[in-house]
C-alpha positions as CSV (number, residue, x, y, z in Angstrom):
1,M,14.8,23.4,-22.0
2,A,14.5,26.4,-19.7
3,A,17.6,27.2,-17.6
4,A,17.6,25.2,-14.4
5,P,17.5,27.1,-11.1
6,T,20.8,27.5,-9.4
7,E,19.6,28.1,-5.8
8,T,16.6,27.7,-3.7
9,E,15.5,27.6,0.0
10,I,14.1,24.1,-0.1
11,V,14.7,21.3,-2.6
12,V,12.5,18.2,-2.6
13,I,13.9,15.1,-4.4
14,G,11.2,12.9,-5.6
15,A,7.6,13.8,-6.6
16,G,5.6,10.9,-5.2
17,P,3.0,11.0,-2.4
18,G,5.7,12.3,0.0
19,G,7.6,14.6,-2.3
20,Y,4.9,16.7,-3.9
21,P,2.9,17.3,-0.7
22,A,6.1,18.4,0.9
23,A,6.9,20.8,-1.9
24,F,3.3,22.2,-1.8
25,A,3.3,22.6,2.0
26,A,6.6,24.5,1.9
27,A,5.4,26.7,-1.0
28,D,2.2,27.4,0.9
29,H,4.3,28.8,3.7
30,G,6.0,31.2,1.4
31,K,9.2,29.2,0.8
32,K,11.1,29.1,-2.5
33,V,10.8,25.5,-3.6
34,V,12.4,23.3,-6.3
35,L,10.9,19.9,-6.9
36,V,13.4,17.6,-8.6
37,N,12.0,14.4,-10.2
38,D,13.4,12.1,-12.9
39,E,10.1,11.8,-14.7
40,P,8.2,14.5,-16.8
41,K,5.2,14.4,-14.5
42,G,4.8,14.0,-10.7
43,G,3.1,11.3,-8.8
44,G,5.9,8.9,-8.3
45,V,5.4,5.1,-8.2
46,C,2.0,5.5,-6.5
47,L,0.3,7.4,-9.3
48,N,2.3,6.1,-12.2
49,R,3.1,2.5,-11.5
50,G,1.4,1.5,-8.2
51,C,-1.6,2.5,-6.1
52,I,-3.7,4.2,-8.7
53,P,-3.3,2.0,-11.8
54,S,-3.6,-1.1,-9.7
55,K,-6.8,0.1,-8.1
56,A,-8.2,1.0,-11.5
57,L,-7.6,-2.6,-12.6
58,L,-9.0,-4.0,-9.3
59,H,-12.2,-2.1,-10.0
60,I,-12.5,-3.8,-13.4
61,A,-11.8,-7.2,-11.7
62,K,-14.6,-6.4,-9.1
63,L,-17.0,-5.6,-11.9
64,I,-16.3,-8.9,-13.7
65,N,-16.7,-10.9,-10.5
66,E,-19.9,-9.2,-9.5
67,S,-21.4,-9.7,-12.9
68,R,-20.9,-13.4,-12.5
69,E,-22.0,-13.6,-8.9
70,A,-25.2,-11.7,-9.6
71,A,-26.7,-15.0,-10.9
72,H,-27.2,-16.0,-7.3
73,C,-29.5,-13.0,-6.9
74,G,-31.5,-13.8,-10.1
75,L,-29.6,-11.5,-12.5
76,T,-27.6,-13.0,-15.3
77,F,-25.2,-11.2,-17.6
78,A,-23.5,-12.4,-20.8
79,E,-19.9,-13.3,-20.2
80,P,-17.7,-10.1,-20.2
81,K,-15.8,-9.3,-23.4
82,L,-12.3,-7.9,-22.8
83,D,-10.8,-5.2,-25.0
84,L,-7.3,-5.2,-23.6
85,A,-6.1,-2.2,-25.6
86,Q,-9.1,-0.1,-24.4
87,L,-8.5,-1.2,-20.8
88,R,-4.9,-0.1,-21.1
89,T,-6.0,3.3,-22.6
90,W,-8.5,3.9,-19.8
91,K,-6.0,3.1,-17.1
92,G,-3.5,5.5,-18.8
93,E,-6.2,8.2,-18.9
94,V,-6.8,7.8,-15.1
95,V,-3.1,8.1,-14.4
96,G,-2.6,11.0,-16.9
97,K,-5.3,13.1,-15.3
98,L,-3.9,12.7,-11.8
99,T,-0.2,13.2,-12.7
100,G,-1.1,16.2,-15.0
101,G,-3.0,17.7,-12.1
102,I,0.1,17.6,-9.9
103,N,2.1,19.5,-12.5
104,E,-0.6,22.1,-12.7
105,L,-0.7,22.5,-8.9
106,C,3.1,23.0,-9.0
107,K,2.6,26.0,-11.4
108,A,-0.3,27.3,-9.3
109,R,1.8,27.2,-6.1
110,G,5.0,28.6,-7.6
111,V,6.9,25.4,-7.2
112,T,9.7,25.0,-9.8
113,Y,9.5,21.5,-11.3
114,V,12.8,20.2,-12.7
115,Q,13.0,16.9,-14.5
116,A,16.4,15.6,-13.5
117,R,18.2,13.1,-11.3
118,G,19.6,14.6,-8.1
119,S,22.8,13.6,-6.3
120,F,24.3,15.4,-3.3
121,S,27.8,16.8,-3.9
122,S,27.7,18.3,-0.4
123,S,25.2,19.0,2.4
124,N,23.9,22.1,0.6
125,T,24.6,21.4,-3.1
126,L,22.8,19.1,-5.4
127,T,24.1,18.0,-8.8
128,L,21.3,17.7,-11.3
129,T,21.6,15.4,-14.3
130,H,19.1,16.4,-16.9
131,P,17.4,14.1,-19.5
132,D,19.8,15.4,-22.3
133,G,22.8,14.4,-20.2
134,T,23.8,17.9,-19.2
135,K,24.5,18.7,-15.5
136,S,23.9,21.7,-13.3
137,E,24.4,22.6,-9.7
138,L,21.6,23.6,-7.3
139,K,22.4,25.2,-3.9
140,F,19.9,24.9,-1.2
141,E,19.3,25.6,2.5
142,K,17.3,22.5,3.3
143,A,16.6,19.3,1.3
144,I,13.8,16.7,1.7
145,I,14.6,13.3,0.3
146,A,11.5,11.5,-1.0
147,T,12.9,9.1,-3.5
148,G,10.6,6.2,-2.6
149,S,11.2,2.5,-3.4
150,I,11.4,0.0,-6.2
151,P,10.3,-3.7,-6.5
152,A,12.8,-6.1,-4.9
153,M,14.1,-8.6,-7.4
154,P,16.4,-11.4,-6.1
155,A,19.4,-12.3,-8.2
156,I,18.1,-15.8,-8.9
157,F,15.0,-14.3,-10.6
158,K,16.7,-11.5,-12.6
159,T,16.3,-12.0,-16.4
160,D,15.8,-9.9,-19.5
161,D,12.8,-12.1,-20.4
162,R,9.7,-10.0,-20.3
163,R,7.7,-13.0,-19.2
164,V,9.2,-12.6,-15.7
165,M,7.6,-9.4,-14.4
166,D,7.8,-7.2,-11.4
167,S,4.7,-5.2,-10.3
168,T,5.4,-2.5,-12.9
169,G,5.5,-5.1,-15.7
170,A,2.3,-6.7,-14.4
171,L,0.5,-3.3,-14.5
172,D,1.5,-2.8,-18.1
173,L,-1.0,-5.5,-18.9
174,E,0.7,-6.5,-22.2
175,S,-1.3,-9.7,-22.3
176,V,-3.4,-12.0,-20.2
177,P,-1.4,-15.2,-19.7
178,A,-3.2,-18.5,-19.6
179,K,-1.1,-19.6,-16.6
180,L,0.4,-17.0,-14.2
181,L,2.7,-17.8,-11.3
182,V,2.7,-15.2,-8.5
183,V,5.8,-15.4,-6.3
184,G,4.9,-13.8,-2.9
185,G,1.6,-13.9,-1.0
186,G,1.7,-10.3,0.2
187,Y,-0.7,-7.5,-0.7
188,I,0.9,-6.8,-4.1
189,G,0.8,-10.4,-5.2
190,L,-2.7,-11.0,-4.1
191,E,-4.0,-7.7,-5.6
192,M,-2.4,-8.4,-9.0
193,G,-3.4,-12.1,-8.8
194,T,-7.0,-11.0,-8.3
195,V,-6.8,-8.8,-11.4
196,Y,-5.3,-11.5,-13.7
197,A,-7.7,-14.2,-12.4
198,A,-10.7,-12.0,-13.2
199,L,-9.3,-11.4,-16.7
200,G,-9.0,-15.1,-17.3
201,S,-5.6,-16.3,-16.1
202,K,-5.2,-19.5,-14.1
203,V,-3.3,-18.1,-11.1
204,T,-1.0,-20.0,-8.8
205,V,0.3,-18.1,-5.7
206,V,3.4,-19.3,-3.9
207,E,4.3,-18.0,-0.5
208,M,7.3,-19.3,1.4
209,T,5.9,-18.6,4.9
210,A,2.9,-20.5,6.4
211,N,0.3,-17.9,5.6
212,L,-0.9,-15.4,3.0
213,L,-0.3,-11.8,4.0
214,P,2.3,-12.6,6.7
215,G,1.9,-10.3,9.7
216,A,-1.8,-9.6,9.1
217,D,-4.4,-10.8,11.6
218,R,-5.5,-14.4,10.8
219,D,-9.1,-13.6,11.5
220,L,-9.0,-11.0,8.8
221,V,-7.1,-13.1,6.3
222,R,-9.3,-16.2,6.6
223,P,-12.4,-14.9,4.7
224,L,-10.2,-13.5,2.0
225,Q,-8.2,-16.7,1.6
226,K,-11.4,-18.7,1.4
227,R,-12.7,-16.5,-1.4
228,L,-9.4,-16.5,-3.3
229,E,-9.3,-20.3,-3.1
230,G,-12.3,-20.2,-5.4
231,Q,-10.7,-17.7,-7.8
232,F,-7.1,-18.9,-8.0
233,E,-5.9,-22.2,-9.5
234,K,-3.7,-22.9,-6.5
235,I,-2.4,-21.3,-3.3
236,L,0.8,-22.9,-2.1
237,V,2.1,-21.9,1.3
238,N,5.3,-23.1,2.9
239,T,6.6,-23.4,-0.6
240,K,9.8,-22.0,-2.1
241,V,10.6,-21.1,-5.7
242,D,14.0,-22.5,-6.3
243,S,14.6,-21.4,-9.8
244,L,13.0,-20.0,-13.0
245,D,14.0,-21.3,-16.4
246,C,12.8,-19.3,-19.4
247,T,12.2,-21.7,-22.3
248,P,10.4,-21.5,-25.6
249,A,7.5,-23.4,-24.1
250,G,7.2,-21.1,-21.1
251,V,8.8,-20.2,-17.8
252,V,9.6,-23.4,-15.9
253,A,9.5,-22.9,-12.1
254,K,10.9,-25.4,-9.7
255,L,8.8,-25.4,-6.5
256,T,9.8,-27.1,-3.2
257,G,6.8,-27.7,-0.9
258,P,6.5,-28.3,2.8
259,D,7.1,-32.0,2.3
260,G,10.6,-31.2,0.8
261,K,9.6,-32.6,-2.6
262,T,10.5,-30.4,-5.7
263,V,8.3,-30.3,-8.7
264,A,8.6,-28.4,-12.0
265,E,5.7,-26.5,-13.5
266,T,5.5,-24.4,-16.6
267,F,3.8,-21.0,-16.7
268,D,3.2,-18.4,-19.4
269,K,4.3,-15.6,-17.1
270,V,5.6,-15.0,-13.6
271,L,5.1,-12.1,-11.3
272,I,7.8,-11.5,-8.6
273,S,6.1,-9.7,-5.7
274,I,8.3,-10.2,-2.7
275,G,8.5,-6.7,-1.4
276,R,10.2,-3.4,-2.2
277,R,13.5,-1.7,-1.4
278,P,14.3,2.0,-0.7
279,V,16.0,4.1,-3.4
280,T,19.1,5.5,-1.7
281,Q,21.8,4.4,-4.2
282,G,23.1,7.1,-6.4
283,L,22.0,9.9,-4.2
284,G,25.5,10.9,-3.1
285,L,24.6,10.5,0.6
286,E,28.2,9.6,1.3
287,N,28.9,13.3,0.6
288,T,26.6,14.3,3.5
289,K,26.3,13.4,7.2
290,A,23.1,11.3,6.6
291,V,23.3,7.7,7.8
292,V,22.0,4.8,5.7
293,T,21.0,1.6,7.6
294,D,22.0,-2.0,6.6
295,K,18.5,-2.3,5.0
296,G,19.1,0.8,2.9
297,F,16.8,3.2,4.8
298,I,17.9,6.7,5.7
299,Q,17.9,7.1,9.5
300,I,15.6,9.9,10.7
301,D,14.3,11.2,14.0
302,K,10.6,11.9,14.9
303,A,10.8,15.2,13.0
304,C,12.1,13.4,9.9
305,R,15.6,14.9,10.3
306,T,18.6,12.9,9.2
307,S,21.9,13.0,10.9
308,D,22.7,15.9,8.6
309,P,21.1,19.1,9.8
310,N,20.3,20.2,6.3
311,L,18.7,17.0,5.1
312,Y,15.3,15.5,5.9
313,A,13.9,12.2,4.6
314,I,10.3,11.0,4.3
315,G,8.3,8.1,2.9
316,D,9.6,4.7,1.8
317,V,13.2,5.8,1.8
318,A,12.9,6.6,5.5
319,G,11.6,3.3,6.8
320,E,8.6,1.0,7.4
321,P,5.7,1.0,6.9
322,M,6.2,1.7,3.2
323,L,2.8,3.3,2.6
324,A,1.8,6.3,0.6
325,H,-0.3,7.9,3.3
326,K,2.5,7.6,5.8
327,A,4.8,9.5,3.4
328,T,2.2,12.3,3.0
329,R,1.9,12.7,6.8
330,E,5.7,12.8,7.1
331,A,5.8,15.5,4.4
332,K,3.8,17.8,6.6
333,V,6.0,17.0,9.6
334,A,9.2,17.6,7.8
335,V,8.1,21.0,6.5
336,E,6.8,22.1,9.9
337,A,10.2,21.1,11.4
338,I,12.1,23.1,8.8
339,L,9.9,26.1,9.6
340,G,11.0,25.7,13.2
341,H,7.6,24.6,14.5
342,P,7.4,21.8,17.2
343,A,6.5,19.0,14.9
344,E,6.9,15.2,15.3
345,F,5.6,12.2,13.6
346,D,3.7,10.9,16.6
347,N,0.8,9.1,14.9
348,V,-0.2,5.8,16.6
349,A,-2.7,4.6,14.0
350,I,-1.3,4.2,10.5
351,P,-3.9,2.4,8.5
352,A,-3.0,-0.5,6.2
353,V,-5.3,-1.6,3.4
354,V,-5.2,-4.6,1.1
355,F,-7.4,-3.8,-1.9
356,T,-8.4,-7.3,-2.7
357,D,-12.1,-8.5,-2.7
358,P,-12.9,-8.6,0.2
359,E,-10.7,-5.8,1.3
360,I,-8.7,-6.0,4.5
361,A,-7.9,-3.0,6.6
362,W,-6.5,-2.5,10.1
363,C,-5.0,0.2,12.3
364,G,-3.4,0.3,15.8
365,I,-2.4,-2.8,17.6
366,T,-3.5,-6.3,16.4
367,E,-4.4,-9.2,18.6
368,T,-1.3,-11.0,17.4
369,E,0.9,-8.0,18.4
370,A,-0.8,-7.8,21.8
371,A,-0.1,-11.5,22.4
372,A,3.6,-11.0,21.4
373,Q,3.8,-8.1,23.9
374,K,2.0,-10.1,26.5
375,R,-0.5,-7.3,26.7
376,D,-3.9,-8.0,28.1
377,V,-6.6,-6.8,25.8
378,L,-10.4,-7.1,25.3
379,V,-11.3,-8.4,21.8
380,A,-14.8,-8.1,20.2
381,K,-15.7,-9.6,16.8
382,F,-18.8,-8.7,14.9
383,P,-19.6,-11.0,12.1
384,W,-21.1,-9.4,9.0
385,A,-23.6,-12.3,8.7
386,A,-25.5,-10.3,11.3
387,S,-25.4,-7.1,9.3
388,G,-28.5,-6.1,7.3
389,R,-26.4,-4.2,4.8
390,A,-24.0,-7.1,4.2
391,Q,-27.0,-9.3,3.6
392,T,-28.4,-6.9,1.0
393,L,-25.0,-7.0,-0.8
394,A,-24.9,-10.8,-0.6
395,R,-21.5,-10.4,1.0
396,T,-21.7,-11.8,4.5
397,E,-18.2,-13.2,4.9
398,G,-16.9,-10.0,6.5
399,L,-15.8,-9.3,10.1
400,T,-15.2,-6.3,12.2
401,K,-12.8,-6.7,15.1
402,L,-12.2,-4.3,18.0
403,I,-9.1,-4.4,20.3
404,C,-9.6,-2.5,23.6
405,E,-7.8,-1.9,26.8
406,P,-9.2,-3.6,29.8
407,G,-10.7,-1.3,32.4
408,T,-10.7,1.9,30.4
409,Q,-12.1,0.2,27.3
410,R,-9.9,2.5,25.2
411,V,-9.8,1.5,21.5
412,L,-6.3,0.3,20.8
413,G,-6.8,-1.3,17.4
414,V,-9.4,-2.2,14.8
415,G,-9.4,-4.8,12.0
416,I,-12.0,-5.1,9.2
417,V,-12.4,-7.6,6.4
418,G,-15.1,-7.1,3.8
419,P,-16.1,-5.0,0.8
420,G,-15.3,-1.3,1.5
421,A,-13.1,-2.0,4.5
422,G,-10.5,0.5,3.2
423,E,-13.1,3.3,3.4
424,M,-14.4,2.2,6.8
425,I,-11.0,2.1,8.5
426,A,-10.9,6.0,8.6
427,E,-13.4,6.0,11.6
428,A,-11.2,3.5,13.3
429,V,-8.1,5.6,12.8
430,I,-9.8,8.6,14.4
431,A,-10.9,6.4,17.3
432,V,-7.4,5.0,18.0
433,E,-5.7,8.3,17.4
434,T,-7.9,10.3,19.7
435,A,-8.0,7.6,22.5
436,A,-11.7,7.1,22.1
437,V,-13.3,4.4,24.3
438,A,-15.7,1.7,23.2
439,R,-18.7,3.7,24.5
440,D,-17.8,6.6,22.1
441,L,-18.3,4.3,19.2
442,A,-21.3,2.5,20.6
443,D,-23.1,5.7,21.5
444,S,-22.4,7.4,18.2
445,I,-25.4,7.0,15.8
446,H,-24.4,5.2,12.7
447,A,-26.7,5.3,9.6
448,H,-28.8,2.3,9.0
449,P,-28.4,0.1,7.0
450,T,-24.7,0.6,6.5
451,L,-21.6,-1.5,7.0
452,S,-20.2,1.1,9.3
453,E,-22.8,-0.1,11.9
454,T,-20.5,-3.1,12.4
455,L,-18.0,-0.8,14.2
456,M,-20.8,0.4,16.5
457,E,-22.0,-3.2,17.2
458,A,-18.4,-4.4,17.8
459,A,-18.1,-1.7,20.4
460,E,-21.5,-2.7,21.9
461,S,-19.9,-6.2,22.4
462,I,-17.1,-4.7,24.4
463,L,-19.8,-3.1,26.7
464,G,-22.0,-6.1,26.9
465,Q,-24.1,-7.4,24.1
466,A,-24.3,-6.3,20.5
467,T,-27.9,-5.7,19.3
468,H,-27.8,-8.2,16.5
469,V,-25.5,-10.8,18.0
470,Y,-26.3,-12.6,21.3
471,R,-23.6,-14.6,23.1
472,P,-24.8,-16.4,26.2
473,K,-22.8,-15.6,29.3
474,R,-20.7,-18.4,30.6
475,A,-21.7,-19.9,34.0
476,G,-20.2,-18.0,36.9
477,V,-19.4,-14.9,34.8
C-alpha cells in the first residue's frame, strides 16, 4: 500500500453521489484533494448497493412484464427463462463499469483516493484507519462530510438469519423466494417488490399507514397501486408487523390489521424497507464543533456549512430529502462556499422519482402540501388516455398534474405518473425553478406524438381547454 498522504487542502469523506462530485469540483478549481472512502471503489450506496443495481433489476422486471402484456397487442412470447447467476453477473458488470469509471476520473483529476475509515480527532485532523488495521493522520484545511446513509433496521427485526433482508440483501438476489414479505410500502419496498414479483415471487406488502408511498400525491399513487394489485399477492395497509420468527419452515410474521386482529403467516424471505438513517456514528464529530440533531443528521446552513467553520456536510447525512441528486447539487454548493463564492442551496424544485412501473415523479409543491398550507392553487390534470403516444404504448393509465398560482399562473409544482415519468420530470423542474408560467409550457412546441405533450396540454387546461380533453364549463362560470 502506498503511503497515505499526511496533509491536504480539502478532504472529502465518502465517495457517493455527493462525495465524489465534491472532490472532482474542488480539484477542477485547482485544490489539493483527498477522497477518503472505506471501499476500494467509489460510488457509495447509490452505485454499489442502491440506485444503479436496483434500476438494472427493474429494467429486467419491465422486460418480463412487457413480454407478457404484449399478448393484448397480438404478440405472444414464450415464458421467460431466468438464469439467476447470469443476471447477477450482468448487474455486477453494470456496477463495476460505473464504479471503475469514478476511480479513473479521480486519477485524471489528480484526486488522491484513499481506502480508509475517517474519524475526526480535531477540527483539522482526520484519523484514517486503513484496511490492514494501521492508522495514519491527515491534516486538512476544510473537510466535506458525505458519509451517506444505511438501511434502518428496528431492533425487533434484527437477526443473523439471511432470510430477513434489508435493501442490500435484496439486491444480492441470492434466490427468488416463493413467498416474499415486504415490510414498508415506500419507494424501496415497492421497487424491490416489483422486481421479485416479476421474477416469480408471490409478494405481500405491509404498510403501517393508510396508504402506499406515504406523503406522495394520491392522484399519482392510485394508477400505480391499481397495477401493483394485479402483480402482488397482497397489499395490506393500516397493518403492523408485530414480530418475525425464523423457523425451519420459513419466517413466521405476526400481522395486526386495521380490525385489530392478529394473524400469523409464513414467508420464505422478508425484506425490511422502512427507511434509512444517516451515518454519523464513529465520525468523531464530538471532537469538532459540528452539531448532530436528535435524528442523527448534521446541522448545516444554506451553504452546507456545519457549526464548525472547517467542516461542511452534504447528502443524506445532512438531512432530508435523502436523494442522490440532492447530494450532487449540495456538493457543488459546498465547494463554491469553500472557495469563497456566494453560494447557497436555494433550489425550490428537487425532483423525486419512484422507479416502479408506472413510474411516479414530482417536483415543487403538491396539492396535498398546498392544502396543508391553506394555499390557494390552480390544479390541472391531463389523463394519458387522451394521449396518442400513450395509446400506441398501450399504457393509458398515466396522469400529468400541474399546480399553478392563481392570477400569475406560475408553475408551482408538477406530478406525473406513467412510463418514463422520471425522464419527463426534468422539464417540470426547469419550469418550477425558473418561475415559468403555464403559457410558457403551453406555447412551447412539444414533439408529436410524445408523452411530453401531456405537460403542454396540462398547461393548456390552466389557460382554458386542452386540445385533446374537453371539459364543459359549469353554469354561471
